[in-house]
N, C-alpha and C positions, 0 to 999 in steps of 0.2 A: 305757215312759216311767219307770216306778217305779225300774227299775235305773239309769237315767241320773240321776234325781234323787238316789238314794242314793249314787252315785259322786261327784257333784259337790257335793252339799249335805249338811251334817250333819243329823241328825234334829232337832236343836234349831232350826236355821235353817228347815227345812221347817215346823216347828210355828209359828214366828213368821210365816212367809208365810201359813199357813192361818188363823191367828187374827187377823191384823191387816189383811190385804189384802181389799178389797171385791171386786175382780175379779182373778183369777189364772189365767194360762195358761202352760203349758210347751210347748216344741217342740224338736225336734232340728234342727240345722243342719249342712250338709255343710262339711267342711274343703276345703282346696285339692286334695285327692286324690279328693274326692267321697264320702268316708266321713262318716257322721253321728257326729261326735266332739265336737260343740259343743252344750251345753244352753243354750237361750235361754228366758228367762222375762220375761213382761210382767205388771205388776201396777199397780193403782191403789188409792187409799184414799178411802173415804167419810168421813163425819163421824159422830160419836155423836149429833149432832143438837141438843144443848142449846145455846141461845145463851150460856149462862153457862159452857160447857165450856172449861176451860183448855186452851190449845194443847198443853201438855205431856201432857195426858191423852187427846188425840185419837189416832186410829189411826195417822196418818203418824209422829207423834213417838214413839208407843209402839213402832212398828216400828224406828225408828232407835235408840232407847234400848236396846231388847232386843238388836238385832243388834250394836250396838257393845259390849255387855257379854259377847258370846260369846268364849270362849277358843279354840274350834276355828275353823280357817280353811278356807273352801271349797277344794275340790280344783281350782283353776284357775291357769293360768300367768299370766293377766292378766284383769282384770275391767274391762269397759267399761260405763259408766253413761250411758244416754241419757234425758234428762229432757224433751225436746220432746214435747208431747202429740200432735203430728201426724206424728211420725217414721214413715217407711216400715218401719223395723226392728221396730215393735211388732207383736205377734201379734193384737191386736184393736183 
């Protein structure tokens, strides 16, 4: 799995995942030929817990801000984002 993460995601993006995501899981998915060539990642965000916490300082926004500041682009032909919490595509 580490080799797949390194191929698809920059070290910087992996760090952002590790530091901002509350739950994080990676999996390999087979392409149309049955080869595991697709990296799938599911993650969610908790909160830092303080009622006075500004939204910009909470984990989800920190993730977005840091990810958008990256200059390296993930090694993917296309990126699909699924935001429905009950999607069958999620790993957890």
